[in-house]
C-alpha positions as CSV (number, residue, x, y, z in Angstrom):
1,M,-14.7,31.4,-28.3
2,K,-13.7,32.8,-24.9
3,R,-14.5,36.5,-24.2
4,S,-11.5,38.8,-24.3
5,A,-10.1,39.8,-20.9
6,G,-9.1,43.2,-22.3
7,V,-6.8,45.0,-24.7
8,I,-3.1,45.3,-24.5
9,A,-1.5,48.1,-26.5
10,V,2.2,47.7,-27.2
11,D,4.4,50.4,-28.6
12,V,7.7,48.8,-29.8
13,G,10.3,51.4,-30.3
14,N,14.1,51.3,-30.9
15,T,15.2,51.2,-27.3
16,A,12.1,50.3,-25.3
17,V,8.7,48.7,-25.3
18,K,5.8,50.5,-23.7
19,L,2.6,48.7,-22.6
20,S,-0.9,49.9,-21.8
21,L,-3.4,47.3,-20.4
22,R,-7.1,48.0,-20.4
23,S,-8.8,45.1,-18.7
24,N,-12.5,44.3,-19.1
25,T,-12.6,43.9,-15.3
26,L,-11.9,47.6,-14.9
27,A,-14.1,50.4,-16.2
28,A,-16.8,49.4,-18.7
29,A,-15.5,51.4,-21.7
30,S,-18.6,50.7,-23.8
31,T,-20.6,53.2,-21.6
32,A,-18.4,56.1,-22.4
33,T,-19.6,58.8,-24.7
34,N,-16.6,58.7,-27.0
35,V,-13.5,56.7,-27.7
36,A,-11.0,59.0,-25.9
37,E,-13.2,59.0,-22.8
38,A,-13.4,55.3,-22.9
39,V,-9.6,54.8,-22.6
40,S,-8.8,57.7,-20.3
41,H,-9.5,55.8,-17.1
42,D,-8.4,52.5,-15.5
43,V,-5.5,51.8,-17.9
44,I,-2.3,50.4,-16.5
45,H,1.0,51.4,-18.0
46,H,4.5,49.9,-17.9
47,S,7.7,49.9,-20.0
48,F,10.7,47.7,-20.5
49,A,14.1,48.6,-22.0
50,L,15.1,46.4,-25.0
51,D,18.6,46.0,-23.5
52,R,17.1,44.3,-20.5
53,S,17.9,40.6,-20.3
54,R,14.9,38.4,-21.3
55,W,12.7,41.5,-21.9
56,C,10.1,39.5,-23.9
57,E,9.5,37.2,-21.0
58,S,9.3,40.2,-18.7
59,V,6.5,41.6,-20.8
60,T,4.4,38.5,-20.8
61,D,5.2,37.9,-17.1
62,W,4.0,41.4,-16.2
63,I,0.7,40.9,-18.2
64,R,0.1,37.6,-16.4
65,E,0.7,39.2,-13.0
66,Q,-1.8,42.0,-13.8
67,A,-4.4,39.5,-15.1
68,Q,-4.1,37.3,-11.9
69,S,-4.3,40.3,-9.6
70,K,-7.6,41.4,-11.2
71,G,-9.1,38.0,-11.6
72,A,-9.0,38.3,-15.4
73,G,-8.5,35.6,-17.9
74,E,-5.5,35.3,-20.3
75,V,-7.3,35.9,-23.7
76,Y,-6.4,39.4,-24.7
77,Q,-6.5,41.5,-27.8
78,W,-2.9,42.4,-28.4
79,R,-2.4,45.5,-30.6
80,I,1.2,46.2,-31.6
81,G,2.5,49.3,-33.2
82,S,6.2,48.7,-34.1
83,V,9.0,50.6,-35.7
84,N,11.4,47.8,-34.8
85,Q,10.6,44.6,-36.7
86,R,13.2,42.4,-35.1
87,A,11.9,43.3,-31.6
88,S,8.2,42.9,-32.5
89,D,8.9,39.5,-34.2
90,Q,10.5,38.3,-30.9
91,L,7.6,39.6,-28.9
92,C,5.0,38.0,-31.1
93,K,6.7,34.6,-30.7
94,Q,6.8,35.1,-26.9
95,I,3.1,36.1,-26.8
96,E,2.1,33.0,-28.8
97,K,4.1,30.8,-26.5
98,S,2.9,32.4,-23.2
99,F,-0.7,33.1,-24.3
100,P,-1.6,30.5,-27.0
101,Q,-5.2,31.6,-27.1
102,S,-4.3,35.1,-28.0
103,T,-3.3,36.3,-31.4
104,P,-1.0,39.4,-31.6
105,R,-2.1,41.9,-34.2
106,L,0.4,44.2,-35.9
107,I,-1.2,47.5,-36.7
108,S,-0.5,49.2,-40.0
109,F,-1.6,52.6,-41.4
110,R,-4.6,51.0,-42.9
111,D,-6.0,50.2,-39.5
112,V,-5.9,53.8,-38.3
113,P,-9.2,55.7,-39.2
114,M,-7.4,59.0,-40.0
115,E,-6.8,60.8,-43.3
116,I,-3.2,60.6,-44.3
117,D,-2.0,63.2,-46.7
118,V,1.7,62.2,-47.3
119,D,3.5,60.8,-50.4
120,S,3.9,57.2,-49.2
121,P,1.7,56.3,-46.3
122,E,3.1,52.7,-46.2
123,Q,6.5,54.2,-45.3
124,L,5.2,56.4,-42.5
125,G,6.3,55.3,-39.0
126,I,3.2,53.8,-37.3
127,D,4.2,55.5,-34.0
128,R,3.9,58.9,-35.6
129,L,0.4,58.1,-37.0
130,L,-0.9,56.5,-33.8
131,S,0.3,59.4,-31.6
132,A,-1.3,61.9,-34.0
133,F,-4.5,59.8,-34.0
134,A,-4.6,59.8,-30.2
135,A,-4.0,63.5,-30.0
136,R,-6.7,64.3,-32.5
137,N,-9.2,62.2,-30.4
138,R,-8.4,64.5,-27.4
139,Y,-7.9,68.0,-28.8
140,A,-9.3,70.2,-31.5
141,S,-7.2,70.4,-34.7
142,P,-4.8,71.8,-35.9
143,L,-2.2,70.0,-33.8
144,V,1.5,69.7,-33.6
145,V,2.5,66.3,-32.2
146,I,6.1,65.9,-30.9
147,D,7.5,62.4,-30.1
148,A,10.9,62.7,-28.3
149,G,12.5,59.3,-28.5
150,S,15.6,58.0,-30.3
151,A,14.5,60.3,-33.1
152,V,12.4,63.4,-32.5
153,T,9.4,63.7,-34.8
154,V,7.5,67.0,-35.1
155,D,4.3,66.3,-37.0
156,L,1.3,68.4,-38.1
157,V,-2.4,67.5,-38.0
158,N,-4.2,70.1,-40.1
159,A,-7.5,71.8,-39.2
160,S,-9.4,69.1,-41.0
161,G,-7.9,66.4,-38.8
162,A,-5.6,64.9,-41.4
163,F,-2.0,63.8,-40.8
164,V,0.0,65.9,-43.3
165,G,3.6,65.0,-42.4
166,G,6.3,66.6,-40.4
167,A,10.0,66.6,-39.6
168,I,12.4,64.0,-38.2
169,L,15.7,64.9,-36.4
170,P,18.1,62.9,-34.2
171,G,17.2,62.7,-30.5
172,L,19.3,63.6,-27.5
173,T,21.0,60.2,-27.3
174,L,21.7,59.9,-31.0
175,Q,23.2,63.4,-31.1
176,T,25.5,62.7,-28.1
177,T,26.4,59.3,-29.4
178,A,27.5,60.9,-32.7
179,L,29.7,63.4,-30.8
180,T,31.4,60.7,-28.7
181,M,31.9,58.4,-31.8
182,G,33.3,61.2,-33.9
183,T,35.7,62.6,-31.3
184,A,38.5,61.1,-29.1
185,A,37.9,62.8,-25.8
186,L,34.2,63.7,-25.4
187,P,32.3,61.9,-22.6
188,T,29.0,60.2,-22.8
189,I,25.9,62.0,-21.4
190,D,23.3,60.6,-19.0
191,W,20.2,62.4,-20.0
192,M,18.2,61.0,-17.1
193,S,20.5,62.7,-14.5
194,S,19.2,65.7,-12.6
195,D,22.1,67.9,-13.6
196,V,21.0,71.5,-14.1
197,V,21.7,72.9,-17.6
198,S,23.9,76.0,-17.1
199,I,24.2,78.8,-19.7
200,P,27.0,78.8,-20.8
201,G,28.1,75.2,-20.0
202,R,30.9,75.4,-17.4
203,N,32.5,72.0,-18.3
204,T,32.6,69.6,-21.1
205,V,29.6,67.6,-20.0
206,G,27.7,70.9,-19.4
207,A,28.6,72.2,-22.8
208,I,27.4,69.0,-24.6
209,R,24.2,69.0,-22.6
210,L,23.5,72.6,-23.5
211,G,24.5,72.3,-27.1
212,V,22.4,69.1,-27.8
213,L,19.4,70.2,-25.8
214,T,19.4,73.6,-27.6
215,S,19.7,71.9,-30.9
216,V,16.6,69.8,-30.3
217,T,14.4,72.3,-28.5
218,A,15.2,75.2,-30.8
219,S,14.4,73.0,-33.8
220,I,11.1,72.1,-32.2
221,D,10.2,75.7,-31.6
222,R,11.2,76.7,-35.1
223,L,9.1,74.0,-36.7
224,I,6.1,74.9,-34.6
225,A,6.5,78.5,-35.8
226,H,6.8,77.3,-39.4
227,Y,3.6,75.1,-39.1
228,S,1.7,78.0,-37.4
229,A,2.7,80.4,-40.2
230,G,1.3,78.1,-42.8
231,L,-2.2,78.1,-41.2
232,S,-4.8,80.6,-42.4
233,E,-5.8,83.6,-40.3
234,A,-9.2,82.0,-39.6
235,E,-7.6,78.9,-38.0
236,Q,-6.7,78.7,-34.4
237,P,-3.1,78.3,-33.4
238,P,-2.1,74.6,-33.2
239,V,-2.3,72.7,-29.9
240,V,1.2,71.3,-29.2
241,I,1.4,67.8,-27.6
242,L,4.6,66.3,-26.4
243,C,5.3,62.6,-25.8
244,G,8.2,60.1,-25.8
245,G,10.9,58.9,-23.5
246,D,12.8,62.2,-23.5
247,A,9.7,64.4,-23.1
248,A,10.4,65.1,-19.4
249,V,13.9,66.2,-20.2
250,I,13.1,68.6,-23.1
251,S,9.7,69.9,-21.9
252,P,11.1,72.6,-19.6
253,H,13.3,74.0,-22.5
254,I,10.6,74.3,-25.2
255,Q,9.4,77.9,-25.4
256,S,6.1,77.1,-27.1
257,K,3.2,76.3,-24.9
258,H,2.5,72.6,-24.9
259,V,0.9,69.7,-23.0
260,T,2.7,66.4,-22.2
261,H,1.2,63.0,-22.6
262,A,2.9,59.8,-21.7
263,Y,2.1,56.6,-23.6
264,L,0.4,58.5,-26.4
265,V,1.2,55.8,-29.0
266,C,-0.4,53.2,-26.7
267,Q,-3.4,55.4,-26.3
268,G,-3.8,55.6,-30.0
269,L,-3.8,51.8,-30.1
270,L,-6.4,51.6,-27.4
271,D,-8.5,54.1,-29.4
272,L,-8.8,51.8,-32.4
273,A,-12.2,50.2,-32.8
């Protein structure tokens, strides 16, 4: 059996696929003192939008280019965390076609070495669990982990390091889409634009940006306050970690102190033994 050239972590979301590649030709992770330290260096990241033409081929082409540039082989451990079954099925077929000696592995909650204290663990979005797992490997609990994507999840890891659930609300794009679909004259919003949010909004676009952004960030701050109030006086305030595609947009507007981590779900996949 050929030696693995490295690990590829794949976060398959509703609108994009994020990749983190840790090659065995880079840092020798086995010499690190802990898992989080092992994956904190020499990891290459990239992402592809799912509305991109031939996105599956783009993923495998990028992996092959990285392997060739580092003189690595093409036998990888593919670890896939997916909330989009259709997209992950397409990707698995492409991986098997492009890298026939590699077998993609779909990660479930059973693969994550973390206590899960919720009603139905099998129904928990794997992205939520993996980001919480990665955060717990890097910070002392309790933690609030926010993933700002198509939906915004605000989850709590208690002082014992267990995932105990959270809240889900529509993200920026979902909220603006609902507005435009439910009204006749409201425009669409480009959340990646550099427009300054004015208070109050001085035009229709500005008013929508302010309203939706306030809806999301105020909800986040309120939930952090609720979670903090539920902790005992002996426990430290929770560390707040923000990730997700819209993290850069909402981060300046969250009042609670927080740190931002890109590719946190992928980091959770790389942390798995």
